[in-house]
Jmol script that loads the backbone (N, CA, C; Angstrom):
load data "model"
ATOM      1  N   MET A   1       0.853  -1.180   0.000  1.00  0.00           N
ATOM      2  CA  MET A   1       0.000   0.000   0.000  1.00  0.00           C
ATOM      3  C   MET A   1       0.896   1.239   0.000  1.00  0.00           C
ATOM      4  N   SER A   2       0.688   2.128  -0.939  1.00  0.00           N
ATOM      5  CA  SER A   2       1.518   3.318  -1.016  1.00  0.00           C
ATOM      6  C   SER A   2       0.817   4.495  -0.358  1.00  0.00           C
ATOM      7  N   HIS A   3       1.606   5.456   0.027  1.00  0.00           N
ATOM      8  CA  HIS A   3       1.101   6.673   0.659  1.00  0.00           C
ATOM      9  C   HIS A   3       1.294   7.823  -0.309  1.00  0.00           C
ATOM     10  N   ASN A   4       0.273   8.624  -0.501  1.00  0.00           N
ATOM     11  CA  ASN A   4       0.364   9.791  -1.372  1.00  0.00           C
ATOM     12  C   ASN A   4       0.608  11.012  -0.493  1.00  0.00           C
ATOM     13  N   CYS A   5       1.804  11.572  -0.558  1.00  0.00           N
ATOM     14  CA  CYS A   5       2.168  12.713   0.287  1.00  0.00           C
ATOM     15  C   CYS A   5       1.366  13.966  -0.036  1.00  0.00           C
ATOM     16  N   SER A   6       0.830  14.040  -1.241  1.00  0.00           N
ATOM     17  CA  SER A   6       0.035  15.202  -1.617  1.00  0.00           C
ATOM     18  C   SER A   6      -1.330  15.208  -0.939  1.00  0.00           C
ATOM     19  N   HIS A   7      -1.814  14.036  -0.565  1.00  0.00           N
ATOM     20  CA  HIS A   7      -3.113  13.905   0.083  1.00  0.00           C
ATOM     21  C   HIS A   7      -2.972  13.023   1.313  1.00  0.00           C
ATOM     22  N   PRO A   8      -2.325  13.542   2.359  1.00  0.00           N
ATOM     23  CA  PRO A   8      -2.093  12.684   3.528  1.00  0.00           C
ATOM     24  C   PRO A   8      -3.396  12.327   4.238  1.00  0.00           C
ATOM     25  N   VAL A   9      -3.535  11.070   4.535  1.00  0.00           N
ATOM     26  CA  VAL A   9      -4.622  10.599   5.377  1.00  0.00           C
ATOM     27  C   VAL A   9      -3.956  10.237   6.699  1.00  0.00           C
ATOM     28  N   ILE A  10      -4.174  11.070   7.680  1.00  0.00           N
ATOM     29  CA  ILE A  10      -3.452  10.935   8.935  1.00  0.00           C
ATOM     30  C   ILE A  10      -4.428  10.549  10.039  1.00  0.00           C
ATOM     31  N   SER A  11      -4.050   9.542  10.799  1.00  0.00           N
ATOM     32  CA  SER A  11      -4.863   9.140  11.943  1.00  0.00           C
ATOM     33  C   SER A  11      -4.473   9.977  13.158  1.00  0.00           C
ATOM     34  N   GLU A  12      -5.230   9.814  14.218  1.00  0.00           N
ATOM     35  CA  GLU A  12      -4.958  10.574  15.437  1.00  0.00           C
ATOM     36  C   GLU A  12      -3.551  10.289  15.942  1.00  0.00           C
ATOM     37  N   GLY A  13      -2.824  11.330  16.286  1.00  0.00           N
ATOM     38  CA  GLY A  13      -1.471  11.182  16.797  1.00  0.00           C
ATOM     39  C   GLY A  13      -0.404  11.053  15.728  1.00  0.00           C
ATOM     40  N   VAL A  14      -0.788  11.178  14.459  1.00  0.00           N
ATOM     41  CA  VAL A  14       0.162  11.125  13.346  1.00  0.00           C
ATOM     42  C   VAL A  14       0.091  12.462  12.620  1.00  0.00           C
ATOM     43  N   TYR A  15       1.221  13.160  12.583  1.00  0.00           N
ATOM     44  CA  TYR A  15       1.265  14.509  12.027  1.00  0.00           C
ATOM     45  C   TYR A  15       2.123  14.540  10.773  1.00  0.00           C
ATOM     46  N   PRO A  16       1.594  15.101   9.672  1.00  0.00           N
ATOM     47  CA  PRO A  16       2.356  15.128   8.419  1.00  0.00           C
ATOM     48  C   PRO A  16       3.443  16.199   8.429  1.00  0.00           C
ATOM     49  N   PHE A  17       4.549  15.883   7.792  1.00  0.00           N
ATOM     50  CA  PHE A  17       5.627  16.850   7.567  1.00  0.00           C
ATOM     51  C   PHE A  17       6.147  16.609   6.160  1.00  0.00           C
ATOM     52  N   ASP A  18       5.806  17.500   5.246  1.00  0.00           N
ATOM     53  CA  ASP A  18       6.250  17.376   3.858  1.00  0.00           C
ATOM     54  C   ASP A  18       7.483  18.259   3.667  1.00  0.00           C
ATOM     55  N   ALA A  19       8.647  17.636   3.684  1.00  0.00           N
ATOM     56  CA  ALA A  19       9.912  18.373   3.591  1.00  0.00           C
ATOM     57  C   ALA A  19      10.104  19.032   2.232  1.00  0.00           C
ATOM     58  N   ARG A  20       9.384  18.587   1.232  1.00  0.00           N
ATOM     59  CA  ARG A  20       9.549  19.133  -0.116  1.00  0.00           C
ATOM     60  C   ARG A  20       9.160  20.606  -0.191  1.00  0.00           C
ATOM     61  N   GLY A  21       8.351  21.067   0.743  1.00  0.00           N
ATOM     62  CA  GLY A  21       7.914  22.457   0.732  1.00  0.00           C
ATOM     63  C   GLY A  21       8.719  23.372   1.629  1.00  0.00           C
ATOM     64  N   VAL A  22       9.787  22.846   2.237  1.00  0.00           N
ATOM     65  CA  VAL A  22      10.612  23.631   3.156  1.00  0.00           C
ATOM     66  C   VAL A  22      11.935  23.945   2.463  1.00  0.00           C
ATOM     67  N   ALA A  23      12.348  25.210   2.513  1.00  0.00           N
ATOM     68  CA  ALA A  23      13.624  25.611   1.896  1.00  0.00           C
ATOM     69  C   ALA A  23      14.763  24.771   2.470  1.00  0.00           C
ATOM     70  N   LYS A  24      15.671  24.346   1.609  1.00  0.00           N
ATOM     71  CA  LYS A  24      16.754  23.453   2.026  1.00  0.00           C
ATOM     72  C   LYS A  24      17.551  23.985   3.213  1.00  0.00           C
ATOM     73  N   ARG A  25      17.780  25.284   3.255  1.00  0.00           N
ATOM     74  CA  ARG A  25      18.608  25.830   4.342  1.00  0.00           C
ATOM     75  C   ARG A  25      17.914  25.751   5.697  1.00  0.00           C
ATOM     76  N   PHE A  26      16.584  25.592   5.710  1.00  0.00           N
ATOM     77  CA  PHE A  26      15.827  25.501   6.959  1.00  0.00           C
ATOM     78  C   PHE A  26      15.357  24.088   7.272  1.00  0.00           C
ATOM     79  N   ARG A  27      15.529  23.191   6.331  1.00  0.00           N
ATOM     80  CA  ARG A  27      14.894  21.874   6.418  1.00  0.00           C
ATOM     81  C   ARG A  27      15.265  21.082   7.674  1.00  0.00           C
ATOM     82  N   HIS A  28      16.546  20.901   7.949  1.00  0.00           N
ATOM     83  CA  HIS A  28      16.931  20.078   9.108  1.00  0.00           C
ATOM     84  C   HIS A  28      16.481  20.719  10.413  1.00  0.00           C
ATOM     85  N   ALA A  29      16.603  22.031  10.532  1.00  0.00           N
ATOM     86  CA  ALA A  29      16.155  22.715  11.752  1.00  0.00           C
ATOM     87  C   ALA A  29      14.645  22.536  11.939  1.00  0.00           C
ATOM     88  N   ALA A  30      13.893  22.613  10.851  1.00  0.00           N
ATOM     89  CA  ALA A  30      12.442  22.449  10.932  1.00  0.00           C
ATOM     90  C   ALA A  30      12.076  21.024  11.337  1.00  0.00           C
ATOM     91  N   ILE A  31      12.788  20.054  10.807  1.00  0.00           N
ATOM     92  CA  ILE A  31      12.523  18.649  11.130  1.00  0.00           C
ATOM     93  C   ILE A  31      12.826  18.383  12.599  1.00  0.00           C
ATOM     94  N   PHE A  32      13.969  18.843  13.073  1.00  0.00           N
ATOM     95  CA  PHE A  32      14.321  18.637  14.483  1.00  0.00           C
ATOM     96  C   PHE A  32      13.345  19.361  15.401  1.00  0.00           C
ATOM     97  N   GLY A  33      12.911  20.559  15.011  1.00  0.00           N
ATOM     98  CA  GLY A  33      11.923  21.291  15.803  1.00  0.00           C
ATOM     99  C   GLY A  33      10.602  20.540  15.872  1.00  0.00           C
ATOM    100  N   ALA A  34      10.182  19.971  14.744  1.00  0.00           N
ATOM    101  CA  ALA A  34       8.936  19.206  14.721  1.00  0.00           C
ATOM    102  C   ALA A  34       9.047  17.965  15.594  1.00  0.00           C
ATOM    103  N   LEU A  35      10.183  17.277  15.538  1.00  0.00           N
ATOM    104  CA  LEU A  35      10.368  16.088  16.376  1.00  0.00           C
ATOM    105  C   LEU A  35      10.390  16.464  17.862  1.00  0.00           C
ATOM    106  N   ASP A  36      11.018  17.578  18.190  1.00  0.00           N
ATOM    107  CA  ASP A  36      11.045  18.037  19.585  1.00  0.00           C
ATOM    108  C   ASP A  36       9.649  18.362  20.104  1.00  0.00           C
ATOM    109  N   ALA A  37       8.737  18.746  19.208  1.00  0.00           N
ATOM    110  CA  ALA A  37       7.385  19.133  19.614  1.00  0.00           C
ATOM    111  C   ALA A  37       6.461  17.932  19.851  1.00  0.00           C
ATOM    112  N   LEU A  38       6.867  16.756  19.406  1.00  0.00           N
ATOM    113  CA  LEU A  38       6.021  15.575  19.572  1.00  0.00           C
ATOM    114  C   LEU A  38       6.061  15.063  21.002  1.00  0.00           C
ATOM    115  N   HIS A  39       4.934  14.483  21.415  1.00  0.00           N
ATOM    116  CA  HIS A  39       4.816  13.847  22.729  1.00  0.00           C
ATOM    117  C   HIS A  39       4.995  12.341  22.555  1.00  0.00           C
ATOM    118  N   PRO A  40       5.359  11.636  23.629  1.00  0.00           N
ATOM    119  CA  PRO A  40       5.481  10.174  23.526  1.00  0.00           C
ATOM    120  C   PRO A  40       4.213   9.552  22.944  1.00  0.00           C
ATOM    121  N   GLY A  41       4.414   8.648  22.002  1.00  0.00           N
ATOM    122  CA  GLY A  41       3.308   7.979  21.330  1.00  0.00           C
ATOM    123  C   GLY A  41       2.877   8.653  20.037  1.00  0.00           C
ATOM    124  N   GLU A  42       3.320   9.870  19.811  1.00  0.00           N
ATOM    125  CA  GLU A  42       2.967  10.570  18.585  1.00  0.00           C
ATOM    126  C   GLU A  42       3.975  10.277  17.481  1.00  0.00           C
ATOM    127  N   THR A  43       3.524  10.455  16.247  1.00  0.00           N
ATOM    128  CA  THR A  43       4.333  10.139  15.068  1.00  0.00           C
ATOM    129  C   THR A  43       4.328  11.313  14.101  1.00  0.00           C
ATOM    130  N   MET A  44       5.489  11.570  13.523  1.00  0.00           N
ATOM    131  CA  MET A  44       5.586  12.521  12.421  1.00  0.00           C
ATOM    132  C   MET A  44       5.739  11.703  11.139  1.00  0.00           C
ATOM    133  N   ARG A  45       4.815  11.863  10.196  1.00  0.00           N
ATOM    134  CA  ARG A  45       4.917  11.203   8.895  1.00  0.00           C
ATOM    135  C   ARG A  45       5.633  12.151   7.951  1.00  0.00           C
ATOM    136  N   PHE A  46       6.841  11.785   7.594  1.00  0.00           N
ATOM    137  CA  PHE A  46       7.781  12.617   6.841  1.00  0.00           C
ATOM    138  C   PHE A  46       7.747  12.215   5.367  1.00  0.00           C
ATOM    139  N   CYS A  47       7.564  13.191   4.484  1.00  0.00           N
ATOM    140  CA  CYS A  47       7.578  12.946   3.041  1.00  0.00           C
ATOM    141  C   CYS A  47       8.726  13.739   2.421  1.00  0.00           C
ATOM    142  N   ASN A  48       9.437  13.105   1.496  1.00  0.00           N
ATOM    143  CA  ASN A  48      10.573  13.750   0.859  1.00  0.00           C
ATOM    144  C   ASN A  48      10.758  13.175  -0.542  1.00  0.00           C
ATOM    145  N   ASP A  49      11.539  13.866  -1.359  1.00  0.00           N
ATOM    146  CA  ASP A  49      11.787  13.400  -2.724  1.00  0.00           C
ATOM    147  C   ASP A  49      13.044  12.547  -2.841  1.00  0.00           C
ATOM    148  N   HIS A  50      13.789  12.403  -1.756  1.00  0.00           N
ATOM    149  CA  HIS A  50      14.977  11.545  -1.761  1.00  0.00           C
ATOM    150  C   HIS A  50      15.130  10.891  -0.394  1.00  0.00           C
ATOM    151  N   ASP A  51      15.903   9.816  -0.354  1.00  0.00           N
ATOM    152  CA  ASP A  51      16.134   9.093   0.890  1.00  0.00           C
ATOM    153  C   ASP A  51      17.129   9.892   1.734  1.00  0.00           C
ATOM    154  N   PRO A  52      16.717  10.407   2.887  1.00  0.00           N
ATOM    155  CA  PRO A  52      17.554  11.315   3.669  1.00  0.00           C
ATOM    156  C   PRO A  52      18.496  10.587   4.639  1.00  0.00           C
ATOM    157  N   LEU A  53      19.371   9.759   4.123  1.00  0.00           N
ATOM    158  CA  LEU A  53      20.241   8.949   4.978  1.00  0.00           C
ATOM    159  C   LEU A  53      21.092   9.774   5.948  1.00  0.00           C
ATOM    160  N   PRO A  54      21.714  10.888   5.519  1.00  0.00           N
ATOM    161  CA  PRO A  54      22.468  11.697   6.500  1.00  0.00           C
ATOM    162  C   PRO A  54      21.560  12.246   7.612  1.00  0.00           C
ATOM    163  N   LEU A  55      20.346  12.648   7.261  1.00  0.00           N
ATOM    164  CA  LEU A  55      19.397  13.133   8.260  1.00  0.00           C
ATOM    165  C   LEU A  55      19.041  12.029   9.252  1.00  0.00           C
ATOM    166  N   LEU A  56      18.805  10.826   8.758  1.00  0.00           N
ATOM    167  CA  LEU A  56      18.466   9.707   9.644  1.00  0.00           C
ATOM    168  C   LEU A  56      19.587   9.443  10.633  1.00  0.00           C
ATOM    169  N   SER A  57      20.818   9.538  10.174  1.00  0.00           N
ATOM    170  CA  SER A  57      21.970   9.372  11.060  1.00  0.00           C
ATOM    171  C   SER A  57      21.997  10.463  12.122  1.00  0.00           C
ATOM    172  N   GLN A  58      21.707  11.701  11.727  1.00  0.00           N
ATOM    173  CA  GLN A  58      21.675  12.805  12.692  1.00  0.00           C
ATOM    174  C   GLN A  58      20.555  12.613  13.715  1.00  0.00           C
ATOM    175  N   ILE A  59      19.407  12.161  13.261  1.00  0.00           N
ATOM    176  CA  ILE A  59      18.286  11.923  14.171  1.00  0.00           C
ATOM    177  C   ILE A  59      18.642  10.823  15.159  1.00  0.00           C
ATOM    178  N   ASN A  60      19.243   9.730  14.664  1.00  0.00           N
ATOM    179  CA  ASN A  60      19.687   8.656  15.571  1.00  0.00           C
ATOM    180  C   ASN A  60      20.681   9.173  16.586  1.00  0.00           C
ATOM    181  N   GLY A  61      21.621  10.005  16.143  1.00  0.00           N
ATOM    182  CA  GLY A  61      22.626  10.542  17.058  1.00  0.00           C
ATOM    183  C   GLY A  61      22.035  11.464  18.102  1.00  0.00           C
ATOM    184  N   HIS A  62      21.022  12.233  17.729  1.00  0.00           N
ATOM    185  CA  HIS A  62      20.427  13.209  18.646  1.00  0.00           C
ATOM    186  C   HIS A  62      19.382  12.591  19.572  1.00  0.00           C
ATOM    187  N   PHE A  63      18.492  11.769  19.014  1.00  0.00           N
ATOM    188  CA  PHE A  63      17.369  11.230  19.781  1.00  0.00           C
ATOM    189  C   PHE A  63      17.598   9.803  20.270  1.00  0.00           C
ATOM    190  N   GLY A  64      18.509   9.081  19.630  1.00  0.00           N
ATOM    191  CA  GLY A  64      18.775   7.705  20.027  1.00  0.00           C
ATOM    192  C   GLY A  64      17.540   6.827  19.936  1.00  0.00           C
ATOM    193  N   ALA A  65      17.364   5.973  20.936  1.00  0.00           N
ATOM    194  CA  ALA A  65      16.267   5.007  20.945  1.00  0.00           C
ATOM    195  C   ALA A  65      14.914   5.626  21.260  1.00  0.00           C
ATOM    196  N   SER A  66      14.862   6.918  21.552  1.00  0.00           N
ATOM    197  CA  SER A  66      13.573   7.533  21.887  1.00  0.00           C
ATOM    198  C   SER A  66      12.725   7.842  20.649  1.00  0.00           C
ATOM    199  N   VAL A  67      13.315   7.723  19.447  1.00  0.00           N
ATOM    200  CA  VAL A  67      12.557   7.915  18.208  1.00  0.00           C
ATOM    201  C   VAL A  67      12.760   6.680  17.331  1.00  0.00           C
ATOM    202  N   ARG A  68      11.643   6.040  16.996  1.00  0.00           N
ATOM    203  CA  ARG A  68      11.698   4.886  16.090  1.00  0.00           C
ATOM    204  C   ARG A  68      11.506   5.384  14.666  1.00  0.00           C
ATOM    205  N   ILE A  69      12.346   4.914  13.759  1.00  0.00           N
ATOM    206  CA  ILE A  69      12.301   5.304  12.345  1.00  0.00           C
ATOM    207  C   ILE A  69      11.813   4.107  11.540  1.00  0.00           C
ATOM    208  N   GLU A  70      10.720   4.319  10.781  1.00  0.00           N
ATOM    209  CA  GLU A  70      10.152   3.229  10.002  1.00  0.00           C
ATOM    210  C   GLU A  70       9.725   3.743   8.627  1.00  0.00           C
ATOM    211  N   TYR A  71      10.267   3.125   7.586  1.00  0.00           N
ATOM    212  CA  TYR A  71       9.878   3.485   6.224  1.00  0.00           C
ATOM    213  C   TYR A  71       8.456   3.009   5.957  1.00  0.00           C
ATOM    214  N   VAL A  72       7.621   3.906   5.438  1.00  0.00           N
ATOM    215  CA  VAL A  72       6.277   3.567   4.998  1.00  0.00           C
ATOM    216  C   VAL A  72       6.319   3.304   3.496  1.00  0.00           C
ATOM    217  N   GLN A  73       7.121   4.093   2.799  1.00  0.00           N
ATOM    218  CA  GLN A  73       7.278   3.972   1.345  1.00  0.00           C
ATOM    219  C   GLN A  73       8.698   4.376   0.982  1.00  0.00           C
ATOM    220  N   ARG A  74       9.323   3.598   0.129  1.00  0.00           N
ATOM    221  CA  ARG A  74      10.706   3.877  -0.258  1.00  0.00           C
ATOM    222  C   ARG A  74      10.861   3.685  -1.765  1.00  0.00           C
ATOM    223  N   ASN A  75      10.211   4.571  -2.514  1.00  0.00           N
ATOM    224  CA  ASN A  75      10.273   4.536  -3.971  1.00  0.00           C
ATOM    225  C   ASN A  75      11.131   5.694  -4.459  1.00  0.00           C
ATOM    226  N   PRO A  76      11.821   5.535  -5.585  1.00  0.00           N
ATOM    227  CA  PRO A  76      12.601   6.645  -6.128  1.00  0.00           C
ATOM    228  C   PRO A  76      11.717   7.886  -6.304  1.00  0.00           C
ATOM    229  N   GLY A  77      12.144   8.991  -5.736  1.00  0.00           N
ATOM    230  CA  GLY A  77      11.410  10.239  -5.863  1.00  0.00           C
ATOM    231  C   GLY A  77      10.295  10.432  -4.864  1.00  0.00           C
ATOM    232  N   GLU A  78       9.984   9.409  -4.084  1.00  0.00           N
ATOM    233  CA  GLU A  78       8.916   9.531  -3.081  1.00  0.00           C
ATOM    234  C   GLU A  78       9.224   8.635  -1.880  1.00  0.00           C
ATOM    235  N   ILE A  79       9.713   9.282  -0.852  1.00  0.00           N
ATOM    236  CA  ILE A  79      10.084   8.605   0.384  1.00  0.00           C
ATOM    237  C   ILE A  79       9.125   9.032   1.470  1.00  0.00           C
ATOM    238  N   VAL A  80       8.583   8.068   2.206  1.00  0.00           N
ATOM    239  CA  VAL A  80       7.701   8.352   3.344  1.00  0.00           C
ATOM    240  C   VAL A  80       8.247   7.577   4.540  1.00  0.00           C
ATOM    241  N   ILE A  81       8.506   8.312   5.619  1.00  0.00           N
ATOM    242  CA  ILE A  81       9.072   7.723   6.828  1.00  0.00           C
ATOM    243  C   ILE A  81       8.248   8.162   8.027  1.00  0.00           C
ATOM    244  N   ASP A  82       7.933   7.219   8.898  1.00  0.00           N
ATOM    245  CA  ASP A  82       7.299   7.553  10.172  1.00  0.00           C
ATOM    246  C   ASP A  82       8.388   7.657  11.241  1.00  0.00           C
ATOM    247  N   PHE A  83       8.357   8.772  11.970  1.00  0.00           N
ATOM    248  CA  PHE A  83       9.218   8.980  13.129  1.00  0.00           C
ATOM    249  C   PHE A  83       8.301   8.934  14.343  1.00  0.00           C
ATOM    250  N   LYS A  84       8.395   7.892  15.142  1.00  0.00           N
ATOM    251  CA  LYS A  84       7.529   7.743  16.311  1.00  0.00           C
ATOM    252  C   LYS A  84       8.333   7.975  17.570  1.00  0.00           C
ATOM    253  N   VAL A  85       7.811   8.896  18.414  1.00  0.00           N
ATOM    254  CA  VAL A  85       8.461   9.200  19.694  1.00  0.00           C
ATOM    255  C   VAL A  85       8.032   8.146  20.700  1.00  0.00           C
ATOM    256  N   LEU A  86       9.007   7.473  21.280  1.00  0.00           N
ATOM    257  CA  LEU A  86       8.726   6.385  22.225  1.00  0.00           C
ATOM    258  C   LEU A  86       8.750   6.854  23.676  1.00  0.00           C
ATOM    259  N   THR A  87       9.696   7.711  24.023  1.00  0.00           N
ATOM    260  CA  THR A  87       9.777   8.161  25.424  1.00  0.00           C
ATOM    261  C   THR A  87      10.003   9.651  25.482  1.00  0.00           C
TER     262      THR A  87
END
end "model"
wireframe off; spacefill off
backbone 0.3
color backbone group
């Protein structure tokens, strides 16, 4: 089942973040700010046009095991990742 980032269907506690609409120079700061704003049990559904491997490494380094990273969709040009805050 694929996810269409243009028309997010979000359940309670899942918040969309479409990185494609954020200027590159602000993108990482905006993502970290959004993750900091989440409460335990909440999820940020992240959409991007490329696989953000350096960002994932930075998130792991900063948040560690308190944020679970799970790919929802991993197609060329359309990446969807759920970031779930655990603690």
